[in-house]
C-alpha positions, 0 to 999 in steps of 0.5 A: 496554402492549405487550411491544414498548413495554415493551422500547422504554421499557426500552431508552431507560432503559438507554441513559440509565442503563446503569451503573445498570440492568446487572442490570435485564433479569432483573427484566423477565421476566414483569414487571408493575408498572413505575414510571418518572420523567422529569425535567430540570433547567434549573439543571444541564442534567441529564436523568433518565429512570428506571425506579425500581420493578419488580414491587413492589420499588424499585431502590436504585441508581435511588433513589440516582440520583434523590436525586442529581438532586434535590439542592440545586444551590446547595449541591450537597448531598443528602438521600434523596428519600422514595420516596412523593414520587417515587411521587406525581410518577410517578402524577401524570405518568401521569394527565396522559398526557404524554411530556414530562418534568417540569422540576424547579424544586426538590427537596431544599433544604438549611436554608441554601437554604430560609432564603435563599429564605424571606428573599426570599418569603413562600411558603416554609415555615420547616419546608419538607418540601423540607428532609426530601427529601419535596417537589418543585416541578415544571412541564410546558410542555404542562399548566397548573398547574390540570391538574397540581394536579388530577392530583396531588390525585387521588392522595390521597397528600400535599400539593399547592400551586398556584403559578399566578403562578410556573407550578409545582406543589408535590407532597409526601408529607406530610399530604393538603392543598391550597393556592394558586390 
């Protein structure tokens, strides 16, 4: 990535999250590794375009904002989202070479929400990693479930579930495993 491209990406993020990144300019001098996550929620209408890691360091305020974004929208409750899950999501997104943000279908789920969803579907685990803040269900309009699942599995870093009938991929930071069609 060119310096101009990096600064443009940072400027876009700064506009979207100005209060969070007021001190980030200092980190960018001589920057190397930068991780970014882009999502939107059809349920809340919120959008997120966030640099959350710079040169080997997570940005605490960015992780807090991601946690809030990935909250259980039904109960408006949060649980800290495991940074490993965010890393898997971001790495998969980069492998897919898209600019489109993920559509977040489900991040953190309260036990009440998980029980309600479980009562309506056999595909919801009783002890879902969503309840631990360690999973996300995601969709991209420009990529198939198969493409997304392959990218996530290529990270060799957690669970990847294909839900082709519902058009989404589950990514988590639990044990490495795959399921679904």
